[in-house]
C-alpha positions, 0 to 999 in steps of 0.5 A: 852278950850279943843277943841283948845288944842286938835286940836293943838295936832292933828295938831302937831302929823300929822305934825310930822308923815308927817315929819317922812315919808318924812325923811324916804322915801329916805332911804327906797327907797334905801333899797328896791332897794338893796333888789331887786338887791340882789334878782336878784343876787340870781337868777343869782347865781342860774342860773350860778350854774346850768349851771356851774355845767356842766363845774365844776364851782360853786359859793357860794350862799350867801348875799355878792355874791348876792349883788355883782352880783345884783349891778354890774350885769354880770360884777360882776358875772364875777368878782366873778368867777375870784376872786374864780379862782385866790384866 
């Protein structure tokens, strides 16, 4: 009697693990994409601060600015510059 019960428990556990992976796959893709965009934003901010140093321009390198620059790209970087200039 123990063998069918053990097989049923193993099958149920495998099904639950498969279900958990299926549920968490989409949010993990989104989180990884946002982290990759943030990394690109950090690189853009560092490049801008290096080049902008010659023209007395700089932006703070933080997670918020990096996320805006990473998600929106060059227009996001321009938006950050305009916000800093006019605010």
